C-alpha positions as CSV (number, residue, x, y, z in Angstrom):
1,M,8.6,63.3,-8.4
2,K,7.6,61.2,-5.5
3,K,6.1,58.6,-7.8
4,L,9.2,58.5,-9.9
5,L,11.4,58.0,-6.8
6,L,9.1,55.3,-5.5
7,L,9.0,53.4,-8.9
8,S,12.8,53.7,-9.1
9,L,13.3,52.2,-5.6
10,L,10.8,49.4,-6.5
11,A,12.6,48.6,-9.8
12,I,16.0,48.5,-8.0
13,S,14.7,46.3,-5.2
14,L,13.2,43.9,-7.8
15,M,16.5,43.8,-9.8
16,V,18.5,43.1,-6.7
17,S,16.2,40.4,-5.5
18,A,16.2,38.8,-8.9
19,Q,20.0,38.7,-9.0
20,T,20.4,37.2,-5.5
21,S,17.6,34.5,-5.7
22,E,19.3,31.3,-6.8
23,K,17.5,28.4,-8.3
24,P,17.5,25.5,-5.8
25,A,20.0,22.7,-6.5
26,R,18.3,19.4,-7.2
27,S,19.6,15.9,-7.7
28,I,18.6,12.3,-8.4
29,S,20.9,9.6,-7.0
30,L,21.2,5.8,-6.4
31,E,22.2,4.9,-2.9
32,F,23.5,1.8,-1.1
33,L,22.7,1.2,2.6
34,G,22.3,4.3,4.8
35,P,18.7,5.2,5.6
36,H,17.6,3.0,2.7
37,Q,18.9,0.0,4.5
38,G,19.4,-1.6,1.1
39,F,19.3,-0.2,-2.4
40,G,17.3,2.9,-3.3
41,I,16.8,6.0,-5.4
42,N,16.7,9.5,-3.9
43,Y,15.4,12.9,-4.9
44,D,17.3,15.7,-3.1
45,S,16.7,19.5,-3.2
46,R,18.0,22.6,-1.5
47,F,15.4,25.2,-0.5
48,K,17.7,27.9,-2.0
49,G,20.9,27.7,-4.0
50,N,23.5,24.8,-3.7
51,K,24.1,24.9,0.1
52,G,22.1,25.3,3.3
53,A,18.9,23.6,4.2
54,G,17.2,21.1,2.1
55,F,15.3,17.8,2.0
56,R,15.6,14.3,0.6
57,T,13.1,11.5,-0.1
58,G,13.4,8.2,-1.7
59,L,12.2,4.7,-2.4
60,S,14.1,1.5,-1.7
61,Y,14.3,-2.2,-1.2
62,A,15.5,-2.8,2.3
63,F,17.3,-5.9,3.7
64,L,18.4,-5.8,7.3
65,F,20.4,-8.5,9.1
66,P,20.7,-7.1,12.7
67,A,21.5,-10.5,14.1
68,Q,22.5,-13.9,12.7
69,D,19.2,-15.5,13.5
70,C,16.9,-12.8,12.1
71,E,16.1,-11.6,8.6
72,I,14.2,-8.4,7.6
73,Q,13.2,-7.4,4.1
74,G,10.8,-4.9,2.7
75,V,10.0,-1.7,0.9
76,S,10.9,1.6,2.6
77,A,10.9,5.3,2.0
78,P,13.4,7.5,3.8
79,L,12.4,11.1,4.4
80,E,15.0,13.6,5.6
81,L,15.7,17.2,6.4
82,N,19.4,18.1,5.9
83,Y,21.9,20.9,5.9
84,L,25.0,21.4,3.7
85,F,28.0,23.2,5.1
86,G,30.6,24.6,2.7
87,N,30.9,26.9,-0.2
88,K,32.9,24.9,-2.7
89,L,32.3,21.6,-4.5
90,L,33.0,19.5,-1.4
91,K,30.4,19.9,1.3
92,F,29.7,18.4,4.8
93,E,26.1,17.2,5.3
94,M,24.1,16.6,8.4
95,G,20.5,15.6,8.6
96,F,17.8,13.8,10.5
97,G,14.7,11.9,9.4
98,S,12.9,8.6,9.4
99,T,12.5,5.6,7.2
100,V,8.9,4.4,6.9
101,G,8.6,0.9,5.5
102,Y,6.6,-2.3,5.2
103,Y,8.8,-5.2,6.3
104,H,8.7,-9.0,6.3
105,T,10.5,-10.4,9.4
106,R,11.7,-14.0,9.9
107,D,13.2,-15.0,13.3
108,Y,15.1,-18.2,12.7
109,A,15.7,-18.8,16.4
110,K,12.0,-18.9,17.3
111,D,10.2,-20.2,14.2
112,P,12.0,-20.3,10.9
113,E,8.7,-20.9,9.0
114,E,6.8,-17.9,10.5
115,I,7.0,-14.6,8.6
116,K,5.6,-11.5,10.3
117,N,4.6,-8.5,8.1
118,G,4.1,-5.0,9.3
119,F,4.9,-1.3,9.0
120,S,7.8,0.3,10.9
121,F,9.1,3.8,11.5
122,I,12.9,4.1,12.0
123,P,14.3,7.5,13.0
124,F,17.9,8.2,11.9
125,L,20.7,10.8,11.8
126,D,22.9,11.4,8.8
127,A,26.5,12.7,8.6
128,G,28.8,12.7,5.7
129,I,30.6,14.4,2.8
130,R,29.1,15.3,-0.5
131,V,30.6,16.4,-3.8
132,Q,27.8,18.4,-5.4
133,P,28.3,20.8,-8.3
134,K,25.4,22.9,-9.5
135,R,25.1,20.5,-12.4
136,G,26.7,17.2,-13.1
137,L,27.9,14.1,-11.2
138,T,27.3,14.0,-7.4
139,L,28.9,11.7,-4.8
140,R,27.9,11.2,-1.2
141,L,29.7,9.1,1.5
142,G,28.8,8.9,5.2
143,I,27.2,7.1,8.1
144,T,23.6,6.8,9.3
145,P,23.3,6.1,13.0
146,S,19.8,5.0,14.2
147,A,18.2,4.3,17.5
148,L,16.7,1.0,16.4
149,I,19.3,-0.7,14.2
150,M,23.0,-0.7,13.8
151,P,24.7,2.3,12.1
152,Y,25.0,1.9,8.4
153,P,27.5,3.5,6.1
154,Y,26.2,4.8,2.8
155,I,27.5,5.6,-0.7
156,S,25.5,7.5,-3.3
157,V,26.1,8.4,-6.9
158,G,23.8,10.7,-8.8
159,Y,23.3,13.7,-11.1
160,A,22.6,17.3,-10.1
161,F,20.4,19.5,-12.3
């Protein structure tokens, strides 16, 4: 009798956990500006379901013009932890991360012919709105403030699967 009761409780707990565990929402998107500092592609995933904590990573071609006499270009990879608030299709997102990149810098004021190459680590914050169904077209709009460069707005269009 005790074994039957124990097996029944185990079966019920497995059925309940199977019903409540959601597959994490994932998406691929194209993004302009933001932490990419140019054009890029993202992979985004929630840790559970279609809201709450998640991460985003990407690859991009960056072009920065922080001043009129300076030009910065390179390849970068933003890495971000973020959180989605909201239960419906429209969600508010907040996140933090860093963009790691290899950049070519030209300072026209000092020496227009000299190009400096090097790696850079740029921390950033992220705040915006997101239209994200469980499957289908996604849209993100927001702003990415950073300690090292001017804040960039961003727009992203993608597909959730």
